[in-house]
FIMARKE-596676 format. One record per residue: residue number from 1; residue in one letter; x, y, z of N, C-alpha, C in turn. Coordinates in nm, 2 decimals. Atoms other than C-alpha are relative to their C-alpha. Layout:
residues N
<NUM; "A"; <X; Y; Z>; <X; Y; Z>; <X; Y; Z>>
...
This chain:
residues 84
<1; "E"; <-0.12; -0.03; -0.07>; <-2.33; 0.09; 2.47>; <0.12; -0.03; -0.09>>
<2; "S"; <-0.12; 0.03; 0.07>; <-1.98; 0.10; 2.33>; <0.10; -0.08; 0.08>>
<3; "D"; <-0.10; 0.08; -0.06>; <-1.70; -0.14; 2.40>; <0.13; 0.08; 0.02>>
<4; "P"; <-0.12; -0.08; -0.02>; <-1.40; 0.04; 2.56>; <0.12; -0.06; -0.06>>
<5; "F"; <-0.12; 0.07; 0.06>; <-1.16; -0.21; 2.40>; <0.00; 0.01; -0.15>>
<6; "V"; <0.01; -0.02; 0.15>; <-1.27; -0.13; 2.04>; <0.03; 0.14; -0.04>>
<7; "L"; <-0.04; -0.14; 0.04>; <-1.09; 0.16; 1.88>; <-0.08; 0.03; -0.13>>
<8; "E"; <0.08; -0.05; 0.11>; <-1.32; 0.35; 1.65>; <0.08; 0.08; -0.10>>
<9; "D"; <-0.09; -0.07; 0.08>; <-1.04; 0.57; 1.52>; <0.14; -0.06; 0.01>>
<10; "R"; <-0.13; 0.05; 0.00>; <-0.69; 0.46; 1.43>; <0.09; 0.10; 0.06>>
<11; "P"; <-0.09; -0.10; -0.06>; <-0.43; 0.63; 1.66>; <0.12; 0.02; -0.08>>
<12; "S"; <-0.13; -0.03; 0.06>; <-0.11; 0.79; 1.54>; <0.11; -0.08; 0.06>>
<13; "V"; <-0.10; 0.08; -0.07>; <0.09; 0.60; 1.80>; <-0.08; -0.10; 0.09>>
<14; "Y"; <0.06; 0.11; -0.08>; <0.00; 0.27; 1.96>; <0.12; -0.07; 0.06>>
<15; "F"; <-0.11; 0.05; -0.06>; <0.23; 0.14; 2.22>; <-0.04; -0.12; 0.10>>
<16; "A"; <0.02; 0.11; -0.09>; <0.27; -0.18; 2.43>; <0.12; 0.00; 0.09>>
<17; "G"; <-0.11; 0.00; -0.10>; <0.47; -0.18; 2.75>; <0.04; -0.13; 0.05>>
<18; "N"; <-0.06; 0.12; -0.06>; <0.67; -0.44; 2.94>; <0.04; -0.10; -0.10>>
<19; "C"; <-0.05; 0.09; 0.11>; <0.81; -0.59; 2.62>; <0.15; -0.04; 0.04>>
<20; "D"; <-0.14; 0.05; -0.02>; <1.14; -0.78; 2.61>; <0.10; 0.10; -0.04>>
<21; "E"; <-0.09; -0.10; 0.05>; <1.31; -0.52; 2.40>; <-0.07; 0.10; -0.08>>
<22; "F"; <0.05; -0.11; 0.08>; <1.25; -0.20; 2.21>; <-0.02; -0.05; -0.15>>
<23; "D"; <0.02; 0.03; 0.14>; <1.10; -0.24; 1.86>; <-0.11; 0.10; -0.05>>
<24; "T"; <0.10; -0.10; 0.06>; <0.90; 0.00; 1.63>; <-0.01; -0.02; -0.15>>
<25; "R"; <0.02; -0.01; 0.14>; <0.75; 0.02; 1.29>; <-0.12; 0.08; -0.03>>
<26; "L"; <0.12; -0.07; 0.05>; <0.51; 0.22; 1.08>; <-0.08; -0.09; -0.08>>
<27; "V"; <0.10; 0.08; 0.08>; <0.20; 0.06; 0.94>; <-0.10; 0.09; -0.06>>
<28; "D"; <0.11; -0.07; 0.07>; <-0.07; 0.18; 0.70>; <-0.13; -0.05; 0.05>>
<29; "A"; <0.13; 0.04; -0.05>; <-0.44; 0.14; 0.74>; <-0.03; -0.15; -0.02>>
<30; "N"; <0.02; 0.15; 0.02>; <-0.42; -0.22; 0.61>; <0.09; -0.08; 0.09>>
<31; "G"; <-0.09; 0.07; -0.08>; <-0.15; -0.31; 0.86>; <0.13; -0.04; -0.06>>
<32; "D"; <-0.12; 0.03; 0.07>; <0.12; -0.33; 0.60>; <0.11; 0.10; 0.05>>
<33; "E"; <-0.12; -0.08; -0.05>; <0.47; -0.21; 0.71>; <0.04; 0.10; -0.10>>
<34; "I"; <-0.04; -0.10; 0.09>; <0.58; 0.12; 0.56>; <0.15; 0.02; 0.02>>
<35; "L"; <-0.15; 0.00; 0.00>; <0.95; 0.13; 0.47>; <0.05; 0.14; -0.04>>
<36; "E"; <-0.04; -0.13; 0.05>; <0.96; 0.48; 0.32>; <0.01; 0.10; 0.11>>
<37; "D"; <-0.02; -0.11; -0.09>; <1.06; 0.80; 0.49>; <-0.13; 0.08; 0.00>>
<38; "I"; <0.13; -0.06; -0.01>; <0.72; 0.93; 0.61>; <0.00; 0.15; 0.00>>
<39; "N"; <-0.01; -0.14; 0.00>; <0.85; 1.28; 0.66>; <-0.01; 0.07; -0.13>>
<40; "N"; <0.00; -0.06; 0.13>; <0.88; 1.33; 0.29>; <-0.14; -0.03; -0.07>>
<41; "A"; <0.13; 0.03; 0.06>; <0.52; 1.20; 0.22>; <-0.09; 0.12; 0.01>>
<42; "T"; <0.10; -0.11; 0.00>; <0.22; 1.41; 0.16>; <-0.07; 0.00; 0.14>>
<43; "K"; <0.07; -0.01; -0.13>; <0.01; 1.53; 0.46>; <-0.10; -0.11; 0.02>>
<44; "D"; <0.10; 0.11; -0.01>; <-0.27; 1.28; 0.38>; <0.07; -0.13; 0.03>>
<45; "R"; <-0.07; 0.13; -0.02>; <-0.02; 0.99; 0.37>; <0.06; 0.00; 0.14>>
<46; "R"; <-0.04; 0.00; -0.14>; <0.13; 1.10; 0.71>; <-0.11; -0.03; 0.09>>
<47; "N"; <0.11; 0.02; -0.09>; <-0.21; 1.10; 0.86>; <-0.06; -0.14; -0.01>>
<48; "D"; <0.06; 0.13; 0.03>; <-0.28; 0.75; 0.72>; <0.10; -0.11; 0.06>>
<49; "V"; <-0.09; 0.09; -0.05>; <-0.01; 0.58; 0.93>; <-0.01; -0.01; 0.16>>
<50; "T"; <-0.01; 0.02; -0.15>; <0.03; 0.44; 1.29>; <0.14; -0.05; 0.03>>
<51; "R"; <-0.13; 0.04; -0.05>; <0.36; 0.41; 1.47>; <-0.02; -0.10; 0.11>>
<52; "L"; <0.01; 0.11; -0.11>; <0.37; 0.08; 1.67>; <0.13; 0.01; 0.08>>
<53; "V"; <-0.12; 0.00; -0.08>; <0.61; 0.09; 1.96>; <-0.01; -0.10; 0.11>>
<54; "C"; <-0.02; 0.09; -0.11>; <0.72; -0.19; 2.19>; <0.10; 0.06; 0.10>>
<55; "I"; <-0.08; -0.07; -0.10>; <0.85; -0.04; 2.51>; <0.04; -0.10; 0.11>>
<56; "P"; <-0.05; 0.10; -0.09>; <1.08; -0.25; 2.73>; <-0.02; 0.05; 0.15>>
<57; "S"; <0.01; -0.03; -0.14>; <1.05; -0.26; 3.11>; <0.12; 0.08; 0.05>>
<58; "F"; <-0.11; -0.09; -0.04>; <1.25; 0.03; 3.25>; <0.08; -0.07; 0.12>>
<59; "A"; <-0.07; 0.06; -0.11>; <1.33; -0.17; 3.57>; <0.10; -0.10; -0.04>>
<60; "I"; <-0.10; 0.10; 0.04>; <1.50; -0.44; 3.37>; <0.10; 0.05; -0.10>>
<61; "T"; <-0.09; -0.05; 0.10>; <1.65; -0.25; 3.08>; <0.07; 0.14; 0.03>>
<62; "G"; <-0.05; -0.13; -0.02>; <1.70; 0.10; 3.21>; <-0.02; 0.09; -0.12>>
<63; "E"; <0.02; -0.07; 0.12>; <1.57; 0.23; 2.88>; <-0.14; 0.07; 0.00>>
<64; "V"; <0.13; -0.06; 0.02>; <1.29; 0.48; 2.80>; <-0.01; 0.03; -0.15>>
<65; "V"; <0.02; -0.03; 0.15>; <1.14; 0.56; 2.45>; <-0.06; 0.14; -0.01>>
<66; "L"; <0.05; -0.13; 0.04>; <1.09; 0.91; 2.32>; <-0.06; -0.01; -0.14>>
<67; "V"; <0.07; -0.01; 0.13>; <0.84; 0.97; 2.04>; <-0.02; 0.14; -0.04>>
<68; "K"; <0.03; -0.13; 0.06>; <0.84; 1.29; 1.83>; <-0.14; -0.01; -0.06>>
<69; "L"; <0.14; 0.01; 0.05>; <0.47; 1.34; 1.77>; <-0.02; 0.06; -0.14>>
<70; "R"; <0.02; -0.05; 0.13>; <0.51; 1.55; 1.46>; <0.05; -0.09; -0.11>>
<71; "S"; <-0.06; 0.09; 0.10>; <0.74; 1.31; 1.28>; <-0.02; -0.15; 0.02>>
<72; "L"; <0.01; 0.14; -0.05>; <0.66; 0.99; 1.47>; <0.13; -0.08; 0.01>>
<73; "E"; <-0.13; 0.07; -0.02>; <1.03; 0.92; 1.50>; <0.02; -0.04; 0.14>>
<74; "C"; <-0.02; 0.05; -0.14>; <1.14; 0.72; 1.80>; <0.15; 0.00; 0.03>>
<75; "Q"; <-0.14; 0.00; -0.05>; <1.46; 0.74; 2.01>; <0.00; -0.07; 0.13>>
<76; "V"; <-0.01; 0.07; -0.13>; <1.57; 0.51; 2.29>; <0.11; 0.07; 0.08>>
<77; "V"; <-0.09; -0.06; -0.09>; <1.74; 0.67; 2.59>; <0.03; -0.10; 0.11>>
<78; "S"; <-0.04; 0.10; -0.09>; <1.94; 0.44; 2.81>; <0.06; 0.06; 0.13>>
<79; "F"; <-0.05; -0.04; -0.13>; <2.00; 0.50; 3.18>; <0.08; -0.11; 0.07>>
<80; "N"; <-0.07; 0.11; -0.05>; <2.21; 0.19; 3.23>; <0.12; 0.06; 0.08>>
<81; "D"; <-0.11; -0.04; -0.08>; <2.47; 0.23; 3.51>; <0.07; -0.13; 0.05>>
<82; "A"; <-0.07; 0.12; -0.03>; <2.74; -0.03; 3.57>; <0.00; -0.03; 0.15>>
<83; "S"; <0.00; 0.02; -0.15>; <2.71; 0.03; 3.95>; <-0.13; -0.06; 0.05>>
<84; "L"; <0.13; 0.05; -0.05>; <2.35; -0.09; 3.97>; <0.00; -0.14; 0.02>>
């Protein structure tokens, strides 16, 4: 039997919810952070990275995170309202 908590393949995007604040980074197969612009990299290099995303609680921050799946770019959208 297989363990459902063991990932056999590395995902392109790995996210954790209910974080204190938004944070993201790209890592390679060794877990080392990638600081280069991955969109200018070769296709093999783009396939060899994982975008880690910490997503804050919407109820507390009023923020959602959008991820472009082709480029793995992230954008935070805020729905904060002073009247809340």
